[in-house]
N, C-alpha and C positions, 0 to 999 in steps of 0.2 A: 549562530542561528541558521536554520536551514530554510531556504525559500522554496516554495513548491510551484511547479509548473504542470499544467494539464495540456496535453497535446491531442488534437483530433486530426486524423489524417484523412485525406480524400484521394481516391484513385489508386489505392494500394492493394486492393484485394485481387488484382489480376496483373499478369505480366504481358497482356496483349499490347501490341505496338500500334494498332489501329486508333484512329482519332475518336470514334464514337463507340463506346461500349458500356455495358452495365452488368454487374453481377446480380444473379437472381436466386432468391431463396427457394426452398422446396415448395412453398405455398404460392409462388408466383409474384413476389414483391421485390422491388429494387433494394439491394443492400449497399451498393456502392456504384460509382460511375466515374468516368473520366472527366477532367475539367471541361473539356469541350462539350461533352454531353450535359454537364451541369449548367453551363452557360446557355444551353438551348432549352432549359426548363426541366430536365430530368432530376428528380429528387428522391432521397431515400424514403422508403415506405410507400412509394407510388407503385401501383400495379404495373407489371412489365408490359401489359397490353397498351396502357396509356403512354408509357415511355416510347414504345415503337410507333405509336400514332404521332407523337411529336417529332420523332426522328426515324423515318422509315428505314434508313440504312444502319440503324443501331444494332450492334452485335450483343446478344445476351449470352452470358457465361454462367454456368452452374456454380453455386457457392461451394467452396471446398472447406474441409475441416482443417484445424490447426492454425498456426500463426502464418498469415500471408507473407510471401517473399518480400513485398514492398515494405511492410511494417518491420520485418526482421532486419532489413537494411537500415531503417531509421534507428531501431533499438540498438544495433551494434555500434552505431555512431554515438548515440547518447551514452552507452556504457563506457566509452573512452573518457567521459567527463565525470561520471558519478556512478556508484554502485546502487544507489537508492532509486529503484525503478519498480513500479507496480503496473502491470498490464491489466487493463479492465475490459478489454474487448479485442476484436479483430482489427480495430483501427484507432484505438484510444489507449492512453496510458498516462500515469503520473510519474514525475521524477523530481528530485530535490537536489539543490546546490547549496553549499554552505558559504557563509560570509557574514561579516559584521554589517555590511550594507548590501542592498540588492546587487547581485553579480551581473550587471548589465553587459559588460564587455565579454564575459565568459559565455553568456547566452548568445550574443551576436556571433562569436566565433563558432559556436555549436550550430547555429542556424545556417551559417555560411557553408559549413561542411555538409549539412543535410541538403541544402540547395544544390550542391554539386552532385550529390548521390541520386537525387530523384529526377524523373523524366519530366517532360513538358506537361504531361497529363496528370501529374501528382503534386500534392502540396500538403502542408500541415498548418493548422492554426494553433498557436501556443498562448496560453494565458498564464501570467505570473502574478502570484499573490502570496500572502503569509501562510495560508492554510489550504489544504487540498480542495475543500468544498468551495472556497472563494476563487481559487484558480479555475475551477470548472465553471463557476457561475459566470465569469467574464466571457468565456468561450460560448456558453449556451445563450447568454444574453445577446451577444453580438449576432447570433443567427436570426434574432427577431428584430432588433433595432440597434442603433448606435448606443454604446455605453457612455453615459455622461461622465465627464472628468477623467476618463481612462485615457492612457497614452497608446497610440497606434503607430507601429513601425512596420515597414516591409523590408525583409532581407531576401532579395531576389523575388521568388514567387511566394515565399513563406510569410504568413501574417503573424505578427507578434503583438499581443495586447498586454498592457500593464494595468493592474487593478487600480482604481482611484486612490485608495489609501497609500499604495506604494508610489503612485505617480506624484502625489502631493509631498511624500517624503523626499523624492528625488529633487523636487523643486524647492524644498525647504519649508513647506507649509505643514501644518498639523491637520490630521484627519483621523476620525475613529476607524479602527481596523476593520469593522464589519458592518457598520450602520449603513453604508452605501448600498449594500445588497438588498435593503428593504424596498428599494424602488425597482427591483427586478420584476419583469412581467411574469404573470402566472403561466403564460404559455411557454416560458423558458425554464420553468421550475421543474427540472428533471426528476426531483426526488418524489414527486407525486405522479401516479400513473396517468396516462393520457386521458382516460375516461374521467378521472377525478378533476383534472385540469379543465376539461370541457364543461363539467358541471359547475365548477367554481366560476368560470367565465359567465355561464348562463345565470348565475346568482348575483352577478355584478361585482365579483371580486377580481380585479384586474392586476393588482400589484401585491407583492408579498407583505407590504405594510398594511394593506387592507385586510389581508388574511389574519394578521396578528390581532385585529380588533374584533374578529368573530368570536362569540362566546364559545368556550371550550366544550360545554355540554352539547351545543349544536353541532360542532365539528365531529365530536365523538359519535354522536347519533347518526350523522350522515355518512361519515367516511371511516369510522372505526378508530381503534387505538392508535394506528400509525399517524393519524392526522395531528395528534398532540405534538409529535416531533416537528411537524412543519412550522408551527409557531415559534419553536426554539431554534430554527435554522440559522438565524442571524447572530446567535450568541457565539462568542469566541471560545470554543472548546478545543483544547489541544488534540491534534490528530496525528497518528503515525501511519506511515505507509506500510502495507504488507508486501514486502519485497518478494517478487515471484519471478524475476527475470535476471539472469538466465536460470532456468529451472535446474536445481542441483539436488543430488542425492548422494550422500556419503554412506558407504557400506563397509562393514567389517564382517569377515566370515571365518568360521572354523569348520574344517572338513576332516573327518576321520579317515584313516587309511582303511582299505578293504579288509574286512574281518577284524578290525580293531575298534569296533563301536564301544562307547563308554556308557556306564549306567546313567539313567536319567537323574539320579541324585546329584550328579556333578554339574547339572545345568547352571546352577547359581555361580559356581566357580568359572565356568566358561563365559557366562554373560558378563561377569565382573571384569574378566580379562579383556573382552571385546569393548566394554564400556570405557575402560581406561584408554584403549587405543583410539576410540572415536573421540573421546573428550580431549585428548592431546591434539588431534588434528583440528578440532574446532577452536581450541585455544590458540594454536599457532596462527590460524587464519583469521582470528578475531571474529568468529561467527557463532551464532546460536541457532538451535533448531526448535521449531514450533510443533513438530510432529515426529514421534519416535515409533519404530516398529521392530518386531522380532518375528522371525520365521524359523522353523526347525523341521527336520525330518527324523523320524524315529521308527522303531520296529512296529509301531501301531499306526503309522501313516504320517501325514504332514499337518502342521498347524501354524497359525500366525495371528497376530493382532497388531493394532496401532493405537497409540496414545497421543492426544493433543494437549499441549500445555498452554497456559495463558501468556507467558513471557518466554522469549528465546533462552534456552538453557544450553550450557556447555560444561557445567560442573559435573563430575562423576557421580556425586551423591544424589543429585536430582535425577539424573538419567537412570541410575539404578533403582530409585524409588518408583519411577514410572514403569519400568520394565518388570520389576518384581510384582507390582500390583496387578499388571496384566497377566502374568503367569498364574497368579493366585485365582483370578477370575476365570481363566481358561481351564481350571481344574487339571493342571498338568500332573500326571501320575508318575512321580519320581521312582517309585519302587517297581514299576512294571515296564516302563519304556527304556529302550536303549537308543542312544543318540548317534547319528552319523553325520549330521549337518546342522549348524546354527548360524543364522545371519542376523546381524543387528544393523539397522539403517536409520538415517535421519533425513527428514523431508522438511520443506518450507524453511530453507536456510536463510537466516537474516543477519545482516551486519550488526555487530554489537555497538551500542552507544556508550561512549566513555562517560565516567561520572562527571567530569568537569563540563562536558558538553551538555549533559542532561541538566545540570544545575544552572548553566548559563541560559538555557531555554525556558527556565521557570518564569512564569508570569507573576505579577504582584500578588494576585489572589492565591497562588500556590506558595509563595514565600511567606505568606502570613502565618501558615501553620508552623513553620520553623521559628518564627518570632515568638509565637505562643509557647513553644516548648522552652525557649530560653527564659521567658518570663517565669514559668513554673519552676524551673531549676533555681533561679535566683531567689524566688520566694521561699522555697524549701530550705535553701542553704542559709538564709537569714535566721531561721529558727533552729536549724540543726547544721552547724558549720561542717562543710565538706561531706555532707551526707550523699549528695549526688554529684557526679562528675560527667562531663560531656567529652567525647573523644575516645581515643584508644588508650586502654590501660597499659602502662609500661610493664614489661616482663621483670622477673626477679633479677635477671642478669643486668638489665638496664638500671634497676633500682640500686643494685650493689655498686655499679660503676658510678652512679650519681653520688652515693654516699662516700666513696673513695675520693672523688673530686672535691667534695665539700669538706674533706678532712674529718 
């Protein structure tokens, strides 16, 4: 099983060494601040004018694009422990660690290394739970009030929270995996926009459990279709991280020699050769791609397209199917164009999940489908012996060997 952690960093959007500073968005609001400034009342979303009124000596810094250096330092440390990292913002990310029980010692070692890397004006809050949404719920809830039955630990300046369900598992007690989140305050429910949260509070809805009692028709009328998902938030639905750190791009290219351009009719052969090379690299690295792209240069100009797939792919036949369908939609004219350059690339590279790991992570409600299949097979075979078989069918060579062994 993989346990999920959600990390929220503070004071990482700037490398300023001064004690009081805050980063400023283009519209004049605070996006991050040093710990010393936070202790003096500076908060995210606050107008920068208000922050400077609280701390006259506050240094305001313009927000920069890209991953901040402080967060990059934390991510590189986490990457040494796990490849399952999903960055969701300039100061927040998810990551997962595998284990049959909550990996408490491994998380402590990770936070000790992070504590050594960060300055006195930086820190992170980490929430540990079974699912990504529950891990974030612990951190968001803690911003509003103390989370009942959760475990709190400090590793240096870093705050580590353990969800109530896992906390009770550690102590040997039983607890529902997600029912505890029903008591989360609406003001901490990040899944709803700020305006919707304020309206819910004005209507007297203060907890997620109270939101679940509101008639669906009323929610839909007041907040739209997205409100229907709010009532289902506490249900344990398997979630997968969309791994996006470090950002990877695998490319394979074919370049013609000067004056040796090839007819466009050969693009399928060129693409298949590049696909085999790309698939081999993905297979060796145990990776899959969620986005595939093709770019080319011909006598009539340049062209390109991208295809997104639902599951990470690494098999040549799936990659070829995606690429050839893109060529068909682009109306590539094989009889007219002459090719001088072809590039195949893969984006959104994801680590592959082994079959044994995927089966071990199945929940009881998912295993029920497998049991139903077994029941159907047995029922059919009672009426028609050996009509259906489950598993891999032996080859002719294996059947012949079995016959020889049986005499």
